C-alpha positions as CSV (number, residue, x, y, z in Angstrom):
1,M,0.0,0.0,0.0
2,A,1.2,3.5,-0.8
3,R,1.6,5.7,2.3
4,E,1.8,9.5,2.7
5,I,3.5,10.7,5.8
6,E,3.4,14.5,6.0
7,R,3.5,17.3,8.6
8,K,1.7,20.5,8.0
9,F,2.3,24.0,9.3
10,L,1.0,27.5,9.0
11,L,3.6,30.0,7.9
12,E,5.2,32.9,9.9
13,G,5.5,35.8,7.4
14,D,6.9,35.5,3.9
15,G,10.5,34.5,4.5
16,W,9.9,31.4,2.4
17,R,9.3,33.5,-0.8
18,P,12.9,34.2,-1.8
19,L,13.7,30.5,-1.3
20,A,10.8,29.3,-3.4
21,H,11.3,27.8,-6.9
22,S,8.8,26.4,-9.2
23,G,5.1,27.2,-9.0
24,K,2.2,25.0,-10.1
25,R,-1.4,26.1,-10.1
26,F,-3.9,23.5,-8.9
27,E,-7.6,23.2,-9.1
28,Q,-8.8,20.4,-6.9
29,F,-12.2,19.1,-6.0
30,Y,-13.7,16.1,-4.2
31,L,-16.0,13.4,-5.6
32,F,-16.6,11.8,-2.3
33,A,-15.4,12.4,1.2
34,G,-15.9,10.5,4.5
35,E,-14.3,10.7,7.9
36,D,-11.4,8.4,6.9
37,R,-11.4,8.4,3.1
38,S,-11.7,10.7,0.2
39,C,-11.5,10.8,-3.6
40,R,-10.3,14.0,-5.3
41,V,-9.4,15.2,-8.7
42,R,-6.5,17.6,-9.2
43,I,-5.9,19.6,-12.4
44,T,-2.4,21.0,-12.7
45,D,-1.7,24.1,-14.7
46,G,-4.8,23.3,-16.8
47,A,-2.7,20.7,-18.6
48,S,-2.9,17.4,-16.7
49,A,-5.0,15.7,-14.1
50,K,-4.8,13.0,-11.4
51,L,-7.4,11.1,-9.4
52,T,-6.3,10.5,-5.8
53,I,-7.8,8.2,-3.2
54,K,-6.8,8.8,0.4
55,T,-7.6,6.5,3.4
56,G,-7.1,6.8,7.1
57,R,-6.5,9.9,9.3
58,G,-3.6,11.7,10.8
59,L,0.1,11.8,10.1
60,S,0.3,8.6,8.0
61,R,-2.4,7.8,5.5
62,G,-3.0,5.6,2.5
63,E,-2.6,7.5,-0.8
64,F,-3.3,6.1,-4.3
65,E,-2.8,8.4,-7.2
66,Y,-3.6,7.9,-10.9
67,A,-3.2,10.1,-14.0
68,I,-6.5,10.6,-15.8
69,P,-7.3,12.3,-19.1
70,L,-7.8,16.1,-18.7
71,D,-11.1,15.8,-20.5
72,D,-12.3,13.3,-17.9
73,A,-11.2,15.6,-15.1
74,E,-13.1,18.5,-16.6
75,T,-16.2,16.4,-17.0
76,L,-16.0,15.2,-13.4
77,R,-15.7,18.9,-12.2
78,A,-19.5,19.1,-12.5
79,S,-19.9,16.4,-9.8
80,A,-17.7,18.2,-7.3
81,L,-18.8,18.3,-3.7
82,G,-18.5,21.7,-2.1
83,R,-16.2,24.2,-3.6
84,I,-13.3,23.8,-6.1
85,L,-10.0,24.7,-4.3
86,E,-7.6,26.9,-6.2
87,K,-4.0,27.2,-5.0
88,T,-0.5,27.7,-6.3
89,R,2.2,25.3,-4.9
90,H,5.7,26.6,-4.4
91,L,8.7,24.3,-3.7
92,V,11.3,25.3,-1.1
93,A,14.5,23.2,-0.8
94,N,15.2,22.4,2.8
95,G,18.2,20.1,3.4
96,R,17.3,16.7,2.1
97,H,13.6,17.5,2.1
98,T,11.4,19.8,0.0
99,I,8.8,22.0,1.7
100,E,5.6,22.5,-0.4
101,V,4.0,25.9,0.3
102,D,0.4,26.1,-0.9
103,V,-0.9,29.7,-1.4
104,Y,-4.7,29.5,-1.7
105,E,-6.7,31.7,-4.0
106,G,-10.4,32.6,-4.5
107,V,-12.6,32.4,-1.4
108,L,-9.6,31.1,0.6
109,D,-7.3,33.9,-0.4
110,G,-4.8,34.6,2.3
111,L,-4.5,31.1,3.6
112,V,-0.9,29.7,3.2
113,V,0.0,26.2,4.4
114,A,3.3,24.3,4.2
115,E,3.7,20.6,4.1
116,I,6.8,18.4,4.3
117,E,6.7,14.7,3.3
118,L,8.7,12.3,5.4
119,S,9.7,8.7,4.9
120,D,9.0,7.8,8.5
121,E,6.8,9.2,11.2
122,N,9.7,9.9,13.5
123,E,12.1,11.3,10.8
124,S,13.7,14.6,11.8
125,F,14.0,17.6,9.4
126,E,15.5,21.0,9.5
127,R,12.8,23.5,10.7
128,P,13.2,26.9,9.0
129,D,12.1,30.0,10.8
130,F,9.2,30.6,8.5
131,L,7.4,27.4,9.6
132,G,4.9,28.5,12.3
133,V,2.3,26.6,14.2
134,E,2.1,22.9,13.4
135,I,-1.3,21.9,12.2
136,T,-0.7,18.2,11.4
137,G,-3.9,16.4,12.4
138,D,-5.9,19.7,12.7
139,E,-8.9,18.7,10.5
140,R,-9.8,22.4,9.9
141,Y,-6.8,22.5,7.5
142,L,-7.4,19.4,5.5
143,N,-8.1,20.2,1.9
144,Q,-11.2,18.1,2.2
145,T,-12.5,20.2,5.0
146,L,-11.6,23.5,3.2
147,A,-13.5,22.3,0.2
148,L,-16.6,21.2,2.1
149,R,-16.9,23.9,4.8
150,E,-20.0,26.0,4.6
151,Q,-18.4,29.3,5.5
152,G,-16.5,31.2,2.9
153,E,-13.5,32.0,5.0
154,P,-10.5,29.9,5.9
155,P,-10.1,28.8,9.5
156,E,-10.4,31.9,11.6
157,N,-7.5,34.2,12.2
158,H,-5.0,32.4,9.9
159,R,-4.5,34.7,7.0
160,E,-1.0,35.4,5.9
161,K,0.3,38.7,7.1
162,R,1.2,40.7,3.9
């Protein structure tokens, strides 16, 4: 089984920006979502698409990802639950790891979240100053929750200071 082990953080300021390289724009939406499983479609830069199934909760979860035709993804968009998330992902090299910084757009404008994928739950990593409060396991910040929340705002009081 494929596993995803990641830790998530809010950011402190914009000290990550000069270190960032690459930026990909994502549109993502959910086809189904439950307490411990979800199925999403992600369209990258309007040019390619993947279907991802996630299982479990917390730091380590099952993750199964498959490329799908862009036309299929665009057709599935009509079946999206909740809102379509829009974000740009920036990559920041950090020692032997890469930090993925997601800058949300649209209704979630101002929300910025960083993720770091690990090979083991106990793996250590360099923690740069721009990583703020850890939100791993905080369900308010799961993409699934952000897509399905009824309110238009991101979790309260967590907008990036610009």
